[in-house]
C-alpha positions in Angstrom: 11.0 124.3 81.2 13.6 122.8 78.9 17.2 123.8 79.5 18.2 126.7 77.2 19.7 125.5 73.9 18.5 121.9 74.2 16.3 120.0 71.8 13.8 117.6 73.2 12.2 114.3 72.3 9.2 113.1 74.3 6.4 110.7 74.2 3.3 109.8 76.3 4.0 106.5 77.9 0.6 105.1 77.2 0.9 105.9 73.5 4.6 105.1 72.8 4.9 102.5 70.1 8.5 101.4 70.9 10.3 100.4 74.0 13.2 102.7 73.0 13.9 106.4 72.4 16.5 106.9 69.8 18.7 110.0 69.5 21.0 110.6 66.6 22.9 113.5 65.2 24.7 114.3 61.9 28.3 113.1 61.1 29.9 116.5 61.8 28.5 116.7 65.3 28.4 114.8 68.6 25.4 114.4 70.9 25.4 115.9 74.3 22.7 114.6 76.6 20.9 116.8 79.1 18.2 115.6 81.4 16.5 112.3 80.5 13.4 112.0 82.7 10.1 110.3 83.4 7.5 112.7 84.5 3.9 113.0 85.8 2.1 115.8 84.1 -0.6 117.6 86.1 -1.9 119.1 82.8 -2.1 115.8 80.9 0.7 116.8 78.5 3.5 114.7 77.2 6.3 117.1 77.9 7.9 118.7 80.9 6.4 121.7 82.7 7.8 123.4 85.8 5.2 122.0 88.2 5.6 118.4 87.0 7.0 115.7 89.3 9.9 113.9 87.6 12.4 111.1 88.1 15.7 110.7 86.2 15.9 107.7 83.8 18.4 105.3 85.4 21.9 105.7 83.8 22.0 102.0 82.9 18.9 102.5 80.7 20.8 105.0 78.5 23.1 103.4 76.0 25.3 105.5 73.7 26.9 103.3 71.1 28.9 106.2 69.7 29.4 109.9 70.1 26.4 110.4 67.7 23.9 107.7 68.7 22.2 107.2 72.0 19.2 104.9 72.9 17.0 105.3 76.0 15.3 102.0 77.1 11.8 102.9 78.2 10.2 101.0 81.1 6.9 99.4 80.2 3.8 101.4 81.2 2.7 101.9 83.9 5.8 103.1 85.7 5.2 104.1 89.3 7.1 107.1 90.5 7.8 106.5 94.2 9.0 110.1 94.8 5.8 111.4 93.2 3.2 110.1 95.6 3.2 106.7 93.7 1.7 108.3 90.7 2.2 106.6 87.3 4.6 108.4 84.9 2.8 109.9 82.0 5.7 110.7 79.7 9.4 110.2 79.0 11.5 113.1 77.8 15.1 113.4 76.6 16.9 116.7 76.3 20.0 116.9 74.1 22.0 119.2 71.9 24.3 118.9 68.9 27.9 120.1 69.2 29.7 120.8 66.0 33.3 119.8 65.9 36.1 121.1 63.8 38.7 118.3 63.5 38.9 114.7 62.6 41.1 111.9 61.3 41.9 110.4 57.9 43.4 107.1 57.1 44.1 104.7 54.3 41.7 101.8 53.9 42.2 99.0 56.5 45.0 101.0 58.1 47.6 99.9 59.1 47.0 96.6 57.2 47.8 97.7 53.7 45.5 98.5 50.8 44.5 97.4 47.3 45.9 98.5 44.0 44.1 100.8 41.5 42.9 103.3 44.1 42.7 107.0 43.1 41.1 109.0 45.9 40.8 112.8 45.6 39.7 114.8 48.7 39.5 118.5 49.6 39.2 120.1 53.1 37.2 123.3 53.1 37.7 125.7 56.0 35.6 128.5 57.5 36.6 132.1 56.9 39.5 133.5 59.0 40.8 130.0 59.8 43.7 127.9 58.5 43.7 124.1 58.0 46.3 122.2 60.0 47.2 118.8 58.7 49.2 116.6 61.1 50.8 113.4 59.7 50.8 111.0 62.7 52.0 107.9 60.9 53.1 107.4 57.3 54.4 104.2 55.7 54.0 103.9 52.0 56.0 102.0 49.4 57.9 103.9 46.6 56.1 106.6 44.6 55.9 104.2 41.7 53.7 101.9 43.8 51.6 104.4 45.9 51.8 108.0 47.1 50.0 111.0 48.5 49.8 114.2 46.5 49.2 117.4 48.6 48.1 120.8 47.4 48.3 123.7 49.9 47.1 126.4 47.5 49.8 126.6 44.9 52.2 124.6 47.0 52.4 121.0 45.7 54.3 118.0 47.1 54.2 114.2 46.8 54.8 111.9 49.8 55.8 108.3 49.7 58.0 105.8 51.5 58.3 106.4 55.3 57.8 109.9 56.7 58.4 111.3 60.1 55.5 113.0 62.0 55.0 116.5 60.7 52.5 119.3 61.0 51.5 121.3 57.8 49.7 124.6 58.1 47.9 126.3 55.3 47.1 130.0 54.8 44.0 131.7 56.0 40.9 130.5 54.1 43.1 128.2 52.0 41.6 124.8 51.1 43.8 121.7 51.1 43.5 119.1 48.4 45.1 115.7 48.5 45.1 112.6 46.2 46.0 109.1 47.4 46.9 106.7 44.6 47.9 103.0 44.5 49.4 100.9 41.7 50.1 97.8 43.7 48.6 95.7 46.5 50.3 96.3 49.8 49.9 94.0 52.8 51.2 96.4 55.5 51.4 100.1 55.9 49.3 103.2 55.1 48.9 106.6 56.8 47.0 108.2 59.6 46.5 112.0 59.6 44.6 114.5 61.8 43.1 117.6 60.5 42.0 120.6 62.5 41.6 124.4 62.3 43.8 127.2 63.6 42.9 129.2 65.6 40.7 126.7 67.4 37.0 127.7 67.7 33.8 126.0 68.7 31.9 128.0 66.0 34.2 127.1 63.1 33.8 124.1 60.9 35.9 122.1 58.4 34.2 120.2 55.6 35.7 117.1 53.9 34.6 116.2 50.4 36.1 113.1 48.8 35.9 111.4 45.4 37.3 108.0 44.5 37.9 106.9 41.0 39.3 103.9 39.3 40.3 103.9 35.6 36.7 103.5 34.5 34.4 104.0 37.5 34.2 107.3 39.4 32.0 107.4 42.5 31.5 109.9 45.3 32.6 108.6 48.7 31.6 111.4 51.0 30.2 114.9 51.1 29.8 115.3 54.9 31.2 117.1 57.9 33.4 114.8 59.9 33.7 114.7 63.7 36.9 114.8 65.6 36.7 111.2 66.9 35.7 109.6 63.6 38.1 108.0 61.2 37.6 108.6 57.5 39.1 106.0 55.3 40.0 106.9 51.7 38.7 103.7 50.1 37.3 102.9 46.7 33.6 101.9 46.7 
Protein backbone atom coordinates (compact mmCIF):
# COMPACT_ATOMS: atom_id res chain seq x y z
CA UNK A 1 0.00 0.00 0.00
CA UNK A 2 0.98 3.65 -0.20
CA UNK A 3 3.34 4.92 2.49
CA UNK A 4 1.43 6.50 5.36
CA UNK A 5 0.84 10.22 4.96
CA UNK A 6 1.71 10.30 1.25
CA UNK A 7 -0.50 11.48 -1.57
CA UNK A 8 -0.44 9.58 -4.85
CA UNK A 9 -0.79 10.36 -8.51
CA UNK A 10 -1.08 7.42 -10.87
CA UNK A 11 -2.11 6.54 -14.41
CA UNK A 12 -2.59 3.45 -16.53
CA UNK A 13 0.23 3.53 -19.07
CA UNK A 14 -2.01 2.46 -21.94
CA UNK A 15 -4.37 5.37 -21.21
CA UNK A 16 -2.05 8.19 -20.16
CA UNK A 17 -2.46 11.21 -22.45
CA UNK A 18 0.84 12.91 -21.65
CA UNK A 19 4.43 11.74 -21.53
CA UNK A 20 4.92 13.53 -18.22
CA UNK A 21 3.51 13.34 -14.70
CA UNK A 22 3.45 16.80 -13.08
CA UNK A 23 3.54 17.34 -9.32
CA UNK A 24 3.04 20.78 -7.82
CA UNK A 25 2.35 22.12 -4.34
CA UNK A 26 1.23 25.51 -2.93
CA UNK A 27 3.57 28.42 -2.28
CA UNK A 28 3.82 27.87 1.45
CA UNK A 29 4.98 24.29 1.08
CA UNK A 30 7.68 22.19 -0.48
CA UNK A 31 7.20 18.84 -2.17
CA UNK A 32 8.81 15.73 -0.72
CA UNK A 33 8.90 12.78 -3.08
CA UNK A 34 8.38 9.23 -1.89
CA UNK A 35 8.44 6.27 -4.23
CA UNK A 36 8.03 6.86 -7.96
CA UNK A 37 7.45 3.51 -9.64
CA UNK A 38 6.32 1.59 -12.67
CA UNK A 39 4.23 -1.41 -11.73
CA UNK A 40 2.53 -4.47 -13.11
CA UNK A 41 -0.89 -5.00 -11.58
CA UNK A 42 -2.19 -8.55 -11.23
CA UNK A 43 -5.65 -7.11 -10.63
CA UNK A 44 -5.66 -4.83 -13.70
CA UNK A 45 -5.69 -1.68 -11.56
CA UNK A 46 -3.79 1.55 -12.15
CA UNK A 47 -2.40 1.91 -8.64
CA UNK A 48 -0.03 -0.04 -6.42
CA UNK A 49 -1.09 -3.05 -4.39
CA UNK A 50 1.10 -5.16 -2.12
CA UNK A 51 1.38 -8.09 -4.55
CA UNK A 52 2.36 -5.96 -7.54
CA UNK A 53 5.78 -6.24 -9.13
CA UNK A 54 7.40 -2.82 -9.45
CA UNK A 55 10.46 -0.98 -10.69
CA UNK A 56 11.68 2.45 -9.56
CA UNK A 57 11.47 5.19 -12.15
CA UNK A 58 15.09 6.11 -13.05
CA UNK A 59 16.28 9.16 -11.13
CA UNK A 60 17.26 10.93 -14.36
CA UNK A 61 13.59 10.81 -15.43
CA UNK A 62 12.50 12.82 -12.37
CA UNK A 63 13.16 16.53 -12.80
CA UNK A 64 12.45 19.01 -9.97
CA UNK A 65 12.68 22.58 -11.28
CA UNK A 66 12.07 24.02 -7.79
CA UNK A 67 11.15 22.91 -4.30
CA UNK A 68 7.47 23.01 -5.34
CA UNK A 69 7.46 21.50 -8.83
CA UNK A 70 8.56 18.09 -10.05
CA UNK A 71 8.02 16.35 -13.40
CA UNK A 72 8.25 12.63 -14.05
CA UNK A 73 9.08 11.73 -17.66
CA UNK A 74 7.10 8.61 -18.49
CA UNK A 75 8.51 5.98 -20.86
CA UNK A 76 6.39 5.25 -23.90
CA UNK A 77 4.10 2.22 -23.54
CA UNK A 78 4.83 -0.70 -23.53
CA UNK A 79 7.61 -0.68 -20.95
CA UNK A 80 9.07 -4.13 -20.26
CA UNK A 81 9.92 -4.77 -16.60
CA UNK A 82 12.93 -7.08 -16.73
CA UNK A 83 12.71 -7.88 -13.02
CA UNK A 84 9.03 -8.80 -13.37
CA UNK A 85 9.29 -11.75 -15.71
CA UNK A 86 9.47 -9.34 -18.69
CA UNK A 87 5.89 -8.27 -18.15
CA UNK A 88 4.79 -4.87 -19.50
CA UNK A 89 4.24 -2.20 -16.87
CA UNK A 90 0.59 -1.36 -16.50
CA UNK A 91 0.83 1.88 -14.50
CA UNK A 92 3.09 4.64 -13.20
CA UNK A 93 2.65 6.00 -9.69
CA UNK A 94 4.26 8.84 -7.75
CA UNK A 95 3.99 9.18 -3.98
CA UNK A 96 4.62 12.58 -2.43
CA UNK A 97 3.71 14.80 0.47
CA UNK A 98 3.51 18.52 1.13
CA UNK A 99 5.65 19.98 3.92
CA UNK A 100 4.55 23.32 5.36
CA UNK A 101 7.38 25.70 6.12
CA UNK A 102 7.47 28.53 8.59
CA UNK A 103 10.07 30.97 7.34
CA UNK A 104 11.04 32.84 4.19
CA UNK A 105 12.88 35.82 2.75
CA UNK A 106 11.84 39.34 1.76
CA UNK A 107 13.71 41.71 -0.52
CA UNK A 108 13.25 44.95 -2.37
CA UNK A 109 12.55 44.66 -6.11
CA UNK A 110 15.60 43.76 -8.20
CA UNK A 111 17.71 43.45 -5.05
CA UNK A 112 20.54 44.45 -4.84
CA UNK A 113 20.26 46.49 -8.03
CA UNK A 114 18.18 49.38 -6.75
CA UNK A 115 14.49 50.17 -7.26
CA UNK A 116 12.10 52.61 -8.88
CA UNK A 117 10.50 55.66 -7.31
CA UNK A 118 6.86 56.00 -6.25
CA UNK A 119 6.63 52.60 -4.52
CA UNK A 120 4.44 52.26 -1.45
CA UNK A 121 4.34 48.61 -0.31
CA UNK A 122 2.50 47.64 2.86
CA UNK A 123 2.86 44.10 4.25
CA UNK A 124 1.89 42.21 7.38
CA UNK A 125 3.25 38.96 8.77
CA UNK A 126 0.65 36.92 10.66
CA UNK A 127 1.79 34.26 13.09
CA UNK A 128 0.28 31.12 14.55
CA UNK A 129 -0.80 31.17 18.17
CA UNK A 130 1.86 30.80 20.87
CA UNK A 131 4.63 31.90 18.50
CA UNK A 132 6.60 35.09 17.94
CA UNK A 133 7.75 36.50 14.61
CA UNK A 134 11.51 36.88 14.23
CA UNK A 135 12.67 39.37 11.61
CA UNK A 136 16.36 39.21 10.71
CA UNK A 137 17.80 42.06 8.66
CA UNK A 138 20.58 40.44 6.64
CA UNK A 139 21.55 43.33 4.37
CA UNK A 140 20.23 46.89 4.42
CA UNK A 141 21.36 49.73 2.12
CA UNK A 142 18.85 52.52 1.49
CA UNK A 143 19.34 56.24 0.78
CA UNK A 144 18.15 58.94 3.17
CA UNK A 145 14.66 58.71 4.65
CA UNK A 146 13.63 61.57 2.38
CA UNK A 147 14.30 59.29 -0.61
CA UNK A 148 13.30 55.79 0.61
CA UNK A 149 12.71 53.98 3.88
CA UNK A 150 11.24 51.04 5.74
CA UNK A 151 8.61 51.60 8.44
CA UNK A 152 8.24 48.76 10.96
CA UNK A 153 5.43 48.16 13.45
CA UNK A 154 5.95 45.50 16.14
CA UNK A 155 2.63 45.94 17.91
CA UNK A 156 2.75 49.50 19.29
CA UNK A 157 6.50 49.79 18.69
CA UNK A 158 7.20 51.86 15.57
CA UNK A 159 10.52 52.61 13.86
CA UNK A 160 11.76 53.85 10.50
CA UNK A 161 14.91 52.48 8.91
CA UNK A 162 16.94 54.08 6.13
CA UNK A 163 20.58 54.62 5.16
CA UNK A 164 22.88 51.65 5.91
CA UNK A 165 22.03 49.39 8.84
CA UNK A 166 24.04 46.59 10.41
CA UNK A 167 22.58 43.07 10.54
CA UNK A 168 20.09 42.88 13.40
CA UNK A 169 17.45 40.48 14.71
CA UNK A 170 14.07 41.83 15.85
CA UNK A 171 11.71 39.62 17.87
CA UNK A 172 8.05 40.35 18.42
CA UNK A 173 5.83 39.31 21.31
CA UNK A 174 3.74 36.13 21.35
CA UNK A 175 0.91 36.26 18.76
CA UNK A 176 2.03 39.75 17.71
CA UNK A 177 1.74 40.52 14.00
CA UNK A 178 4.45 42.55 12.29
CA UNK A 179 3.59 45.24 9.73
CA UNK A 180 6.08 47.04 7.52
CA UNK A 181 5.89 49.66 4.78
CA UNK A 182 8.53 50.19 2.11
CA UNK A 183 8.32 53.56 0.33
CA UNK A 184 10.44 55.19 -2.35
CA UNK A 185 10.48 58.75 -3.64
CA UNK A 186 13.45 58.48 -5.98
CA UNK A 187 14.96 56.03 -8.48
CA UNK A 188 17.95 54.24 -6.95
CA UNK A 189 20.46 52.29 -9.06
CA UNK A 190 22.10 50.28 -6.27
CA UNK A 191 20.99 49.06 -2.87
CA UNK A 192 17.90 47.67 -1.18
CA UNK A 193 17.41 45.21 1.64
CA UNK A 194 17.20 41.49 2.29
CA UNK A 195 15.37 40.16 5.35
CA UNK A 196 14.53 36.73 6.70
CA UNK A 197 11.40 36.01 8.71
CA UNK A 198 10.77 32.98 10.90
CA UNK A 199 8.92 31.85 14.03
CA UNK A 200 10.07 31.35 17.59
CA UNK A 201 9.98 28.72 18.93
CA UNK A 202 10.60 26.74 15.75
CA UNK A 203 7.87 24.24 14.88
CA UNK A 204 7.01 22.08 11.90
CA UNK A 205 3.32 22.57 12.66
CA UNK A 206 3.32 26.38 12.89
CA UNK A 207 2.87 28.72 9.95
CA UNK A 208 3.52 32.34 9.14
CA UNK A 209 1.40 34.13 6.55
CA UNK A 210 2.52 37.14 4.53
CA UNK A 211 -0.02 39.54 3.06
CA UNK A 212 1.17 42.48 0.97
CA UNK A 213 -0.45 45.44 -0.74
CA UNK A 214 1.28 47.82 -3.09
CA UNK A 215 -0.09 51.26 -3.88
CA UNK A 216 1.00 54.22 -5.88
CA UNK A 217 -0.64 57.61 -5.57
CA UNK A 218 -3.61 56.56 -7.68
CA UNK A 219 -3.52 52.79 -8.20
CA UNK A 220 -3.73 50.30 -5.34
CA UNK A 221 -3.28 46.61 -6.14
CA UNK A 222 -2.86 43.44 -4.13
CA UNK A 223 0.50 41.72 -4.62
CA UNK A 224 0.20 38.62 -2.53
CA UNK A 225 -2.08 36.78 -0.17
CA UNK A 226 -0.17 33.53 0.12
CA UNK A 227 1.97 31.53 2.47
CA UNK A 228 5.66 31.79 1.62
CA UNK A 229 8.21 29.01 1.81
CA UNK A 230 11.57 29.33 3.46
CA UNK A 231 13.61 29.21 0.29
CA UNK A 232 11.50 31.58 -1.73
CA UNK A 233 12.23 35.29 -2.11
CA UNK A 234 9.34 37.74 -1.90
CA UNK A 235 10.01 41.02 -3.62
CA UNK A 236 8.07 44.07 -2.53
CA UNK A 237 7.40 45.47 -5.94
CA UNK A 238 4.64 47.50 -7.48
CA UNK A 239 2.57 45.75 -10.14
